[in-house]
N, C-alpha and C positions, 0 to 999 in steps of 0.2 A: 686882982688879978687872976687868981685861980678859978674865981666863980665865972669870969667872964670867958676863960678858956673852957670851962666845962660846957657853957652854952654855945660856945664855936663848935665843940665837938660834937654836940648833940644837933646843932643846926645843919652842919655841912652834909653828914649822911641823909638827913632828911631831905635837903634839897637835890641830892643825888639820886635819891630812890623815886622821887616824883617823875624827873624825866625817863627814867629806865622803865618804871611802870608804865608811862605812856608809850613807849616806843614798844614794850611788850604787848600793850593792849591794841595797838594799830597794828601790830604783826599778827597777832591772833585773829583780829577782824578782817584781814585781807582776804584770808579764804572765804570767808562767809559772804564778804561783800560783793566778791566776784562769782562764787560756786553758789551760793545761798546755803541752804541746809540741806547738804546732799546726805542722803542715807547710803549706807553700805548695802548694796544688792547683790553684787558678786565678789568673787575672790574666796579666800581661806574662811571657813567657820570655824575649824578646829578638829580634832580628832577624836570627840566623841558627839554622838546624836544620830539621827535618822538620815539615811541617804537612799536615793532612788536606785543607783547602780554603781557597779564599780568599773575602773579603767585599769588597764595593765594586761599582763604583768610586764610587759617590755616597754622601753620608752623610744620614741624617736626624736633625732636630734638633726637640727640644721644649725649652719653657721653663717651669720650675716657678717661679712667683713669688708671694710671698703666705704667707699659712698653709697648711700643709699638712693636707689633710683627704681626704675620700672622693672628690672631684675630682681630686686628685693620682694617687691610684691608677688611677682610671679613665682618665684621661689617659695614664699611663704605659704601663698594659697595652695600651691600643689602639695605641699608638705601637710597643710592642714585636712586636705581632702583625703590624703592617705592615711593620717592618723584617726579620722572620723570612720574611716572603712574598717580599720583594724581594731578600733576603741581603744587606742595607746594614748597616753599623753604626750605632747610634744615639747621639748626643750629647744629655744630659740637663743643660740648663744650670740652674742653681740659684742663686736669689736669695731666700732665705727666712729668716725668724727661727725656724722651727720648726714645729711642730704636734703633731698626735695621733700617739701613740706606736704605738699597734696599727696604724694606717695606714701609718706609715713601716716597722714590721716585715714587713707584707704586700709592702710595694714592695721591701723588701731581699730577700725570699724570690723575687719575680718577676725580680729583676736576676739574681741568682746562678744561676736556671733559664733565662735567656736562651740560645737557640741562636745568637744574634749577640752581638758584644762591646757591652758599654754603657760610654759614657765620660762619667764624672761631671765637670761644669765649673762651679765656682763663678764667678759673675759679678758685676759691680756693687757690690755690698756685702759679703754674707755668705752663709754656709750654716750657721747655729748649729743645735744642739740635734738635732732630727730630720732637720734637712738635711744634718748631719754624718754621721749614720748612714747615709742614703742615699749619700752622697757617697763615703765608705770602703768601701761594699759594692761599687761598680761596679769592672769589670775594669780600666779605667785612669782614674785619678783626677788631676784637673788644676784648677788655680786662677789666676786673673787675679791679676796684681800689685795690692796694696793691699785685697784681700779677706781676711776672717777665717773660721776655723771652731773649734768647739768647744762649750763650755757644754751637756753632753749630760745634766747630771742632771735628771731629770723634775720637774716641778711640777704643782701643782693649781691649777685657774684657777675662779675665782667669777664668773660673768657678771653677778650681781646687783651686785656691789661693785667688779668689776675687779681684784680682788686676786690675788696669786700668793703660793704657799707651796711650798717645795721639799721634796720626798719622800727621805726618808731610809730608808724600810722595805727591809731585804734582800729581801724576798719581791718587790718591784718592781725594784729595782737589779740583782739578779744575772741575771734572764731578760735584760735589755738588755744588761749586759757580754757574756753568753754569745752574744746574737745577734751582736755585734760581734766576738767571737772566731771563731765558726764562718762569718760573712760577710765579715769585714774582715782580720782575720789570716791566714785562709786564702788571702787574696789577696797576701800579703807585706807587710800594714801592720804598723807596730810595734805590738806587743800591748800593751805598757806604756803606750804614749802613747793607746791606745784606751781602756784601763781610766780612766787619769787623767782623760779627758774627762767620764767619768761620776762618779767619786769626788771629783774636786777642781775641776771645771769649768774645766780649762786650755783656753787660746785659742791659736791660731797663726795668724800671716799666712802668706801664699803660701810665701816662701822659708824659713822656720823650717819649715812643714810638709814640704816637699820634704827639707830638713837632717835631720829626724827619721824620715824613711821614711814619712810618712802619705799623700803624695800622689806622683804620678809626674812630672808635668810642670806647669811654669809658663809659661803663654802669654798675651800680652796681648790677643790676637784670635781669633776663631772661625777665621779662616783659618789662622793661625799654628798653632792646636792641630792642625788637619787635617794640616798639613805636619809637625808633630812625631811624630804618632802613627802616619803613612803608614810601611809595612814591619814594623811590630810584629807578633809572632807571638803570640797570645793563647790561653791555655788556657781552655775553657768547660767547663760542667757536662757530665759524662758522658765526660770524658777526651778530649775532642775539640780539636784544636789547628787554629787559623785564622790566616790572615795578611791583614792590612790591605793591600789594594792601591787605593789611591784616586788619584782626579784632582783633587782640590780643590773638586770642586762638592758642594752640599748643598740639601737641601729642607726647608724649615720646616713642621712640622705644627701647625696652630691649633687653638685649643679647640673642640669641638663646642658647640653650644648648651647642653646640660644641664651639662656642664663649666665653660662660663663662668657659669652662673646659681649654680652650687655653689661656685665660687672667689669670687664677690662675697659670698654671704651666709655664707661661712666665716669672715669677718673677725669677730674677737670683739666688738668693737664693734656691728657691724651685727647680729650674731645675738642679742646682748645686749639691744639697742634692740627688736629684733622680738619676742623673749620677754617682755619687760616690757611694750610697748605691748599685745601681744596678751593677756596674762593680765589686765591692767587693763580691755582692752575687754570680755573674757569676764565679769569679776565684775560690772562696772557694767550690761551688756547682759542678764545672766541676772538681776539684781536688778530691773530695769525691764520684762523681758519683750521685749526689743527684739530679734526675730530677726535683721534686718540687721548689727545690731552684733555678735551671736554669730557670724555667718559671717565677718564680717571678723575678729574676734578669733582663730576658729580657723584662718584662713589665716596670720595672724601668728605664731601659736603653732608651727604646723607647720614654715614656714619657719626660725624661730629654732630650732627643735630640728634641722632639717635642717643647719643651719650649724654645730651645736653637736656633729655627729656621727652623726645619725639616719642609718640605712641608707637611701639614695637609693630600693632598691627597695620598701621599706614606704612611704616617704614618697610615692612616685608612685601606689601602689594607694589610700592614704588620699585623696590630692587627686582622683583619678579618681571615687572612689566618693561622697566629700562633693561634688564638684562636679556630678555628674550629680543627686544628690539637691536640691541647691540650685536648679538650673534646673527640675526637677520641681515645686518648691513655688512657684517664679515663676511657671509656666505656669498654675497651678490657683489662685493667690492673688496675682494681679498687684497690685503697688505701686508704689515709686518706682523699681524696676528694680537696686537694690542687691544684692538677693539673688542675681537672674540674672546681674548682672555679675560678681559675686564667683563664681558658680559657674562661668560661662564662664573666668573667669581660673585656678580651680582645675584645671578639664580641660585647659586648654592646658599648664599647667605640670607637670601630671601626665604629659601624654605626652611633653613635652620631657625630663624625668627618665628616661625609661624608658632602661635601659642597653643599649648597643649592643654589648658585648663579652661574649664566653663567659666563664662562671665557676661554680664550684660552688655560689654562693650566688644566691638569688633566681632571676630568669628574664633572658633575652637574646634579642635579635634582631639579624639583620644590618644593619650600618651603612647599606647602601643602601637596605633596605626602611624604617629609622627614618627616613632623608632624606625619603622620600617620604610617610610619615606625618606627619612634620612640616609639610610643605607643605600637605598636605592640613588639618590641623588649625589652622595659622594662617590658612589661607582661612576655614575654619568658625568660627574664633574672630573674625576680623575681620567677617565676615557677620553672625554672632549678635550680636556687639557692636553693629553699625549698626542692627540690626533693633530690639534692646532699647533703645537709645538714641532710636530714632524712635517706640517705643511709649511710652516716658517722656515724650517731647515732646508727644505727642497728649494724654497724661493730664493733664500740665500744663497744657495749653491748656484742657482740658475744665473743670478744677478752678478756672481762672479766672473763668469763666463764672457770673454769679449766678444761684441756683437759682430756679425758679418751677414752679408747678402747672400753670397754663393762662393763657394770655393771647391777647386777640382781635387785638392789633395783628400785623399782617403775615399773618394768616390769610385763606382765600379762602370766601366765601359766596354764597348765592344769595338774591336780593330776592324777598320774596312779595308784594309790592305795589310800585306806581309810585312811584319815589323822585324827589323833585324837588330841585332846589339850595336849601339853606336850610331844608328840610321834613324833620322827622324821618319814618322810616319802620321797618319790619320786616324783617329777614333771617335767613336760617338758616344757622348756621356751626358744623360737625361736630355736627349734631342738635340744636343750642340755638338757641331764637329770643330775640331781643333787638334793641334799637334801637341802630344804630351810632352 
């Protein structure tokens, strides 16, 4: 009996080790099966060795918070352009549940092609889904203790019902995985962990992410992060190596007016409400031939589509065109001012949404020129709005007066005979003769 027990004690661990080893092997093979033999080409090289130039001494900081949409890319590209012009590294603070996959993919490409190091930093709560994709593509990835990343499987969202459905089509999953391989694994990230983010929705805390070689630094504060990365040599796009020489100072870049508007309406709840209200307003207004209702419905629908991912360039052109048309209609058919007020609002928002960054799509103008235009547009909008309100006020005053065709009271006439107190006589008033 003791001999049988010894054999059993030997056999059980043996049969347990084989499945565990197979699982470990399949897990390790997962990264290479999808990403192949990806070599580290970008990211942290170390603190020693040769480099081509230094960056610093200041750091620029932006904060991407909320749903990732078109505003996020516009914000990031503007910050990268500014960082490159000043030769400063850029910290991208992330606190996001995710967002649009195509926007995140574009942001990943912008990060990889940056001429200065981009430092991703998860703060406050999380950087899930698209936020994780952005984080692992940065040259230096960092997290605050207590934050989480992961859950990169794409989902479809229905703004009408608010429901989510996971996407399992390989035609959609494989491009996302390859994006992680090209822009994440090429910076030294754990390829298997990146693939599992998509296929199994794995989630990591800060220290687990560093243990599994997904992030490079865990830092509780922005100041500590800057101290940690100071002295790193980073490989950039084009085989250029730069060294971070920082003095601990930083400058925060705020959202522009257009980016702020887009960030607000990109919330799925807000964009869903705008779309629903706009569509209902259009249906009932068209049925009742109510032009002011149609104007407001169009405004809500455009804003809802903009929050759901409509290109801001297209939206700004549509808003400017419709705004000008509505103001023209208001001038020629004055009413209660709703049409004109909606047109003025469309014009102001259309100008505010004009992109201020160069790019291959749409059109762009310089940031300084855009700021001047926005000031003029705000002044014009306030002036036109005040004038419209004054006209509406006068129209309402006139409409409150009781209608009449002609009346004698208050009119000035000429007596055609001597008038004595208490005695009737004849006068001429506006060409008519009668007794007063």
